[in-house]
C-alpha positions as CSV (number, residue, x, y, z in Angstrom):
1,M,-58.5,25.3,66.0
2,S,-60.6,27.7,64.3
3,Q,-60.9,28.4,60.4
4,R,-58.2,30.8,59.1
5,L,-58.3,32.7,55.9
6,L,-55.6,34.4,53.6
7,I,-56.8,37.9,52.5
8,F,-55.0,39.4,49.5
9,R,-55.0,43.4,49.2
10,H,-54.3,45.2,45.9
11,I,-54.4,48.9,47.0
12,A,-54.2,50.4,50.3
13,C,-57.4,52.2,50.5
14,E,-59.4,49.0,49.7
15,G,-58.6,46.7,52.7
16,P,-60.8,44.1,54.2
17,G,-63.0,46.5,55.8
18,Y,-66.2,45.1,57.4
19,L,-65.1,41.6,56.6
20,A,-62.3,42.0,59.1
21,H,-65.0,42.9,61.8
22,H,-67.0,40.0,60.8
23,L,-64.3,37.4,61.0
24,T,-62.9,38.6,64.4
25,R,-66.4,38.6,65.9
26,R,-66.6,35.1,64.7
27,G,-63.3,34.2,66.3
28,I,-61.9,33.4,62.7
29,G,-58.2,34.5,62.2
30,F,-56.7,35.9,59.1
31,D,-53.4,36.9,57.4
32,L,-53.1,39.8,55.0
33,V,-50.7,39.8,52.0
34,K,-50.2,43.2,50.9
35,V,-49.6,42.7,47.2
36,D,-49.5,46.3,46.6
37,E,-46.4,46.6,48.6
38,G,-44.8,43.9,46.8
39,E,-45.5,40.9,49.0
40,P,-45.4,37.6,47.1
41,L,-48.3,35.3,46.7
42,P,-47.8,31.7,47.6
43,Q,-48.0,29.0,45.6
44,D,-51.0,27.1,47.3
45,A,-53.4,27.7,50.1
46,G,-51.0,25.9,52.6
47,G,-53.0,25.5,55.8
48,Y,-55.8,28.2,55.2
49,Q,-59.3,27.1,54.6
50,G,-60.4,29.9,52.4
51,L,-58.7,32.9,50.3
52,V,-60.2,36.1,49.8
53,F,-59.3,38.6,47.1
54,L,-60.3,42.2,47.8
55,G,-60.7,45.2,45.0
56,G,-58.5,47.7,43.3
57,P,-58.6,49.8,40.3
58,M,-56.4,47.8,38.0
59,S,-58.1,45.2,35.6
60,V,-57.4,41.6,35.6
61,N,-56.8,42.0,31.8
62,D,-53.6,44.2,32.6
63,D,-50.2,43.2,32.2
64,L,-49.1,43.2,36.0
65,P,-46.4,40.9,37.4
66,W,-48.6,39.3,40.2
67,L,-51.5,38.4,38.1
68,P,-50.5,35.0,36.7
69,D,-49.7,33.9,40.1
70,A,-53.1,35.1,41.5
71,L,-54.9,33.4,38.7
72,A,-52.8,30.0,39.3
73,L,-53.3,30.3,43.0
74,I,-57.1,30.8,42.8
75,R,-57.4,27.8,40.0
76,R,-55.2,25.4,42.4
77,A,-57.1,26.4,45.7
78,H,-60.7,25.7,43.9
79,A,-59.5,22.5,42.6
80,Q,-58.3,21.3,46.1
81,G,-61.9,22.5,47.6
82,V,-60.4,25.3,49.2
83,G,-63.0,28.4,49.1
84,V,-62.0,31.5,47.4
85,L,-64.2,34.7,48.1
86,G,-63.6,37.8,45.8
87,H,-64.9,41.5,45.7
88,C,-64.9,43.4,42.8
89,L,-61.6,42.8,41.2
90,G,-61.3,39.7,43.5
91,G,-64.5,38.4,41.9
92,Q,-63.3,39.1,38.6
93,L,-60.0,37.3,39.5
94,I,-62.1,34.2,40.3
95,A,-64.0,34.4,37.1
96,K,-60.9,34.8,34.8
97,A,-59.0,31.9,36.8
98,L,-62.1,29.4,36.4
99,G,-62.8,30.0,32.7
100,G,-65.0,32.8,32.5
101,A,-64.4,36.2,30.8
102,V,-63.8,39.9,32.1
103,G,-64.6,42.9,30.2
104,P,-66.4,46.4,30.0
105,N,-70.0,46.6,31.9
106,P,-72.2,48.4,29.6
107,V,-72.1,51.2,32.1
108,K,-70.1,52.2,35.1
109,E,-71.7,51.5,38.4
110,I,-70.4,53.7,41.3
111,G,-72.3,54.5,44.6
112,W,-75.4,52.9,46.3
113,L,-77.3,51.0,43.7
114,P,-80.0,48.2,44.2
115,V,-79.1,44.6,43.6
116,E,-81.5,41.7,43.1
117,T,-81.5,38.1,44.1
118,T,-81.9,35.3,41.9
119,P,-83.9,32.1,42.2
120,A,-80.6,30.4,42.5
121,G,-79.5,33.0,45.1
122,R,-82.5,32.3,47.2
123,D,-82.0,28.7,47.2
124,W,-78.4,29.4,48.3
125,L,-79.4,31.7,51.2
126,P,-83.1,31.8,51.7
127,A,-82.7,34.8,54.2
128,L,-81.1,37.1,51.5
129,P,-83.7,40.1,50.7
130,A,-85.0,39.8,47.3
131,R,-83.8,43.3,46.6
132,F,-81.1,45.3,48.5
133,E,-78.9,48.4,48.2
134,A,-75.2,47.7,47.6
135,F,-72.1,49.7,47.1
136,H,-70.4,49.7,43.8
137,W,-67.3,50.9,42.1
138,H,-66.6,49.2,38.8
139,G,-66.6,49.7,35.0
140,E,-65.8,46.1,34.2
141,T,-67.7,42.8,34.8
142,F,-67.5,39.1,34.7
143,T,-69.1,36.5,32.7
144,P,-69.3,33.4,35.0
145,P,-67.3,30.3,34.3
146,A,-69.2,27.1,33.0
147,G,-71.3,25.4,35.6
148,A,-71.5,28.6,38.0
149,Q,-74.7,29.7,39.5
150,V,-75.7,33.4,39.1
151,L,-76.8,34.5,42.6
152,M,-77.5,38.1,42.0
153,R,-77.8,40.7,39.4
154,S,-78.9,44.4,38.7
155,A,-80.7,46.4,36.2
156,H,-77.3,47.5,34.5
157,C,-75.0,44.5,35.3
158,A,-76.5,40.8,34.5
159,H,-73.8,39.3,36.8
160,Q,-73.6,40.8,40.3
161,A,-72.6,37.4,42.0
162,F,-71.9,33.8,41.0
163,L,-71.3,30.5,42.8
164,A,-68.6,28.1,41.5
165,G,-68.5,25.2,44.0
166,P,-66.9,26.6,47.1
167,S,-65.8,30.2,45.2
168,L,-68.0,32.9,45.6
169,A,-67.3,36.1,43.4
170,L,-69.1,39.2,44.1
171,Q,-69.2,42.4,41.4
172,Y,-70.2,45.0,44.3
173,H,-68.3,45.7,47.5
174,L,-69.8,43.8,50.6
175,E,-66.8,44.7,52.4
176,V,-67.2,48.5,52.3
177,T,-67.4,50.4,55.6
178,A,-68.8,54.3,56.1
179,E,-65.1,55.3,56.8
180,M,-64.0,53.9,53.4
181,V,-66.9,55.4,51.2
182,P,-65.3,59.1,51.3
183,Q,-61.6,57.7,51.2
184,W,-62.6,56.4,47.8
185,C,-64.3,59.4,46.9
186,A,-61.0,61.5,47.2
187,A,-58.8,58.5,45.7
188,Y,-61.0,58.2,42.7
189,G,-62.4,61.5,42.3
190,E,-61.9,61.7,38.7
191,E,-64.3,58.9,37.9
192,I,-67.3,60.6,39.8
193,A,-66.5,64.0,38.3
194,R,-69.5,63.6,35.9
195,P,-72.4,62.2,37.9
196,G,-75.3,60.3,36.1
197,E,-78.0,57.5,36.5
198,T,-75.3,54.8,37.6
199,V,-72.6,57.1,38.5
200,Q,-73.2,58.9,41.9
201,S,-71.5,62.2,43.3
202,A,-69.6,62.2,46.6
203,A,-72.3,63.8,48.0
204,Q,-74.8,61.3,47.2
205,M,-72.7,58.4,48.3
206,T,-72.1,59.9,51.6
207,E,-75.7,61.0,52.3
208,E,-77.3,58.7,55.4
209,L,-74.2,56.8,55.0
210,A,-74.1,55.1,58.4
211,E,-77.3,53.8,57.9
212,R,-76.7,52.5,54.6
213,A,-73.8,50.8,55.5
214,A,-75.6,49.2,58.4
215,R,-78.2,47.9,56.1
216,L,-75.3,46.4,54.0
217,H,-73.7,44.8,56.9
218,R,-76.6,43.1,57.9
219,V,-76.7,41.5,54.4
220,A,-72.8,40.9,54.6
221,D,-73.3,38.9,57.7
222,Q,-75.4,36.5,55.9
223,V,-73.4,36.1,53.1
224,Y,-70.0,35.8,54.7
225,D,-71.5,33.2,57.3
226,R,-72.9,31.1,54.3
227,W,-69.8,31.2,52.4
228,L,-67.6,30.5,55.6
229,A,-70.1,27.2,56.4
230,G,-69.3,25.9,53.1
231,L,-65.3,26.0,53.9
232,P,-63.4,22.7,55.1
233,A,-62.9,22.5,58.7
234,A,-59.4,23.4,60.2
């Protein structure tokens, strides 16, 4: 039996994207919990080898009915050695659940912006590029929990990824596809009304979009495979 993951979606336009393609190619099954449609979160990981939390426009510091259950589930799964993977909001959920903090980043990062791999990141995954362009859409960021390794950073955000045991938190969107970018530009248009150094316009974000997404997906293949390799066997 192959590994199977449980993925949590918090808004319809921020689905599993490229991660779903990657898992399908690897023969790894997954189920989707549509938190945005009121589907309940389980009490524990059950028979799943990994949990994935996707992005969303809300904050982990908001008063939302599902947030306590999500944080408790992450803590329980992590303590049991079940890997948890988080993208943007999902990474912030991991940070808060494991004792880190989440608050405003010095600036918003929206669009295609560079990320640097730290020495710890190169130790974790030697094939990672020293610097690559990732897709961002966040105004908050996380402070990693005690003992976590910071794997990636950027000029405007000190913590772009951290590893805590089997759990991997990403501040940026590794799962984004070329189809998702214009959808987000339309859905969150008010956030990009005044572009600047770290906030790109819709035109900037969609320039050479297919090529940019393909380059990001080559990095995603490496990161996802490395995280999957650390999950318990089915």
